[in-house]
C-alpha positions as CSV (number, residue, x, y, z in Angstrom):
1,M,90.1,97.6,117.2
2,P,89.0,95.9,114.0
3,D,86.0,93.6,114.2
4,Q,87.7,90.3,113.8
5,S,84.4,88.4,114.0
6,A,83.0,89.8,110.8
7,H,82.6,87.6,107.8
8,V,85.1,88.6,105.1
9,R,84.8,87.4,101.5
10,I,88.2,87.2,99.8
11,A,89.3,86.7,96.3
12,I,92.9,85.7,95.3
13,A,94.5,86.7,92.0
14,D,97.9,85.0,91.4
15,D,99.3,83.1,88.5
16,H,100.9,80.3,90.7
17,Q,98.4,77.6,91.5
18,I,100.5,76.2,94.4
19,F,100.7,79.6,96.0
20,R,96.9,80.2,95.7
21,D,96.2,76.8,97.2
22,G,98.4,77.4,100.1
23,L,97.1,80.9,100.7
24,R,93.5,79.7,100.5
25,R,94.1,77.0,103.2
26,L,95.8,79.6,105.4
27,L,93.1,82.2,105.0
28,E,90.2,79.8,105.5
29,S,91.8,78.6,108.8
30,E,91.0,82.1,110.1
31,P,87.6,82.4,111.7
32,G,85.3,84.6,109.5
33,F,87.4,84.4,106.3
34,E,86.0,82.8,103.2
35,V,87.9,82.6,99.8
36,V,85.1,83.0,97.3
37,A,87.1,83.1,94.0
38,E,90.5,82.8,92.4
39,A,92.1,84.2,89.3
40,N,95.4,83.5,87.5
41,D,95.9,86.9,85.8
42,G,94.7,90.5,86.0
43,M,92.0,90.1,83.3
44,D,90.4,87.2,85.2
45,A,90.7,89.3,88.4
46,I,88.7,92.1,86.9
47,R,86.0,89.6,85.8
48,L,85.7,87.9,89.1
49,V,85.4,91.2,91.0
50,Q,82.5,92.1,88.7
51,D,80.9,88.7,89.1
52,V,81.6,87.8,92.8
53,R,81.9,91.2,94.5
54,P,84.5,90.1,97.1
55,D,85.2,92.3,100.1
56,V,88.9,92.0,99.7
57,L,91.0,91.2,96.6
58,L,94.6,89.9,97.2
59,L,96.3,90.8,93.9
60,D,99.7,89.7,92.7
61,V,101.7,92.4,91.0
62,A,103.5,90.2,88.4
63,M,101.0,88.1,86.3
64,P,100.7,87.2,82.6
65,R,98.3,89.0,80.2
66,M,97.6,91.8,82.7
67,G,99.7,92.6,85.8
68,G,98.3,93.7,89.2
69,L,98.9,97.4,88.7
70,D,96.9,97.5,85.4
71,A,94.2,95.5,87.0
72,L,94.1,97.7,90.0
73,A,93.8,100.8,87.8
74,A,90.9,99.2,85.9
75,L,89.2,98.3,89.2
76,A,89.1,101.8,90.6
77,N,85.9,102.5,92.5
78,Q,84.5,99.0,91.9
79,G,84.2,98.0,95.5
80,P,86.8,95.5,96.8
81,R,89.6,96.6,99.1
82,V,92.8,95.6,97.3
83,I,95.9,94.4,99.0
84,L,98.8,93.8,96.6
85,L,101.0,90.7,97.2
86,T,104.5,90.9,95.7
87,A,107.9,89.4,95.9
88,A,109.4,92.9,95.0
89,I,108.0,96.3,94.0
90,P,109.9,99.4,92.9
91,P,109.2,102.6,94.8
92,A,107.6,104.1,91.7
93,D,105.2,101.2,91.3
94,L,104.4,101.3,95.0
95,L,103.5,105.0,94.6
96,K,101.3,104.1,91.6
97,A,99.6,101.4,93.6
98,I,98.6,103.8,96.4
99,Q,97.4,106.3,93.8
100,Y,95.3,103.7,92.0
101,G,93.6,102.9,95.3
102,A,95.4,99.9,96.9
103,R,94.6,99.6,100.6
104,G,97.8,97.8,101.3
105,V,101.0,96.2,100.0
106,V,102.4,93.0,101.7
107,M,105.5,91.1,100.6
108,K,104.9,87.4,99.9
109,E,107.6,86.3,102.3
110,S,106.0,88.2,105.2
111,A,104.5,86.2,108.0
112,T,101.0,84.9,107.5
113,R,99.9,86.8,110.6
114,Q,100.8,90.1,109.0
115,L,98.5,89.4,106.0
116,I,95.7,88.2,108.2
117,D,96.0,91.3,110.5
118,G,96.2,93.4,107.4
119,I,92.9,92.1,106.0
120,H,91.2,92.9,109.3
121,R,92.7,96.4,109.2
122,V,91.6,97.2,105.6
123,M,88.1,96.0,106.5
124,D,88.2,98.5,109.3
125,G,89.0,101.3,106.8
126,K,92.7,101.5,107.4
127,Y,95.8,100.9,105.3
128,I,98.5,98.2,105.6
129,I,102.0,98.7,104.4
130,G,104.5,95.9,105.2
131,T,107.6,97.1,107.0
132,D,109.7,95.8,104.1
133,V,108.2,98.5,101.8
134,A,107.5,101.3,104.3
135,D,110.8,103.0,103.7
136,D,110.3,102.9,100.0
137,L,106.9,104.5,100.4
138,A,108.4,107.3,102.5
139,Q,111.1,108.0,99.9
140,A,108.6,107.9,97.1
141,V,106.3,110.4,98.8
142,K,109.3,112.6,99.6
143,Q,110.2,112.8,95.9
144,V,106.7,113.8,94.8
145,G,107.0,117.5,95.4
146,G,104.2,119.8,96.6
147,G,101.7,121.1,94.1
148,R,99.8,123.4,96.4
149,S,100.7,126.1,98.9
150,R,99.6,125.3,102.4
151,P,96.5,123.1,101.6
152,Y,93.9,122.5,104.3
153,K,95.0,125.8,105.9
154,L,98.0,124.1,107.4
155,T,100.5,126.4,109.1
156,A,104.1,126.5,107.9
157,R,105.1,124.5,111.0
158,E,102.4,121.9,110.3
159,M,103.7,121.6,106.7
160,E,107.2,120.9,108.1
161,I,105.8,118.2,110.3
162,V,103.8,116.5,107.5
163,S,107.0,116.6,105.4
164,A,108.9,114.9,108.2
165,I,106.3,112.2,108.6
166,A,106.4,111.5,104.8
167,D,110.2,111.2,105.3
168,G,109.5,108.4,107.8
169,Q,110.5,110.3,111.0
170,S,109.1,109.5,114.5
171,N,107.7,112.1,116.8
172,R,110.9,112.3,118.7
173,Q,113.0,112.7,115.6
174,I,110.6,115.5,114.5
175,A,111.0,117.2,117.8
176,E,114.8,117.1,117.5
177,R,114.8,118.2,113.9
178,L,112.6,121.2,114.6
179,S,113.9,122.0,118.1
180,I,110.5,121.7,119.7
181,S,109.2,119.6,122.5
182,L,107.6,116.2,122.0
183,Q,104.4,117.5,123.4
184,T,104.4,120.3,120.9
185,V,104.8,117.8,118.1
186,K,101.8,115.9,119.4
187,H,99.8,119.1,119.6
188,H,100.6,119.9,116.0
189,L,99.7,116.4,114.9
190,T,96.3,116.7,116.5
191,S,95.7,119.9,114.6
192,I,96.9,118.3,111.3
193,F,94.6,115.3,111.7
194,D,91.7,117.5,112.4
195,K,92.3,119.7,109.4
196,T,93.1,117.0,106.9
197,G,90.8,114.2,108.1
198,A,93.7,111.7,108.0
199,A,93.4,109.0,110.7
200,N,97.0,108.2,111.1
201,R,100.6,108.9,109.8
202,L,100.3,106.6,106.8
203,E,97.1,108.4,105.6
204,L,99.0,111.7,106.0
205,A,101.7,110.3,103.6
206,L,99.0,109.2,101.2
207,L,97.4,112.6,101.4
208,A,100.8,114.1,100.5
209,I,100.8,112.0,97.4
210,R,97.4,112.9,96.3
211,E,97.2,116.5,97.1
212,G,100.7,117.9,97.2
213,V,101.0,118.5,100.9
214,V,104.7,117.7,101.0
215,D,107.1,120.6,100.3
216,S,109.5,120.0,97.4
217,D,112.7,121.0,99.1
């Protein structure tokens, strides 16, 4: 479980002042959360990250001068865990966001609790993808096409299972698809997690993006 008592310093980058004000009030009502800076475009977001060094940056996708994706690319390896906030995001941009290092994507109309829980999760080293965009991510990953042959010494069966996970299938659906038992699927997943170092199904999908684990069938 994430440590929800930890002090988390948060920055918000969004071009709508009313949205920022409301989000600040909501976040600061959560014990342990502090909003330390705000920006109204991507260029300001880059500067505030360099000046303030927040733990988490909530970054709007559509902003003037520089949008969230360009800012995210510029901020690579600069420290903050970035969660994109958006009203809508095409699958191709969602894929880019993950490749650029975003730790999560949350739709603006999502419940506040989802964002708060998501911040705790990314502080615990995990990813947060809202249910509204999870299917888009699965489809985007599926379309990437594998660039390596059996990376991480995965067996042919393990490759099939990773591909099915990237396609958004549950363990039961995978068992039915491959005509194997549910327990066998779980056994293979344990082996896959050990070999790849992925902690969960989403991280396996991200690994498929970065390293070509998914077959291009």
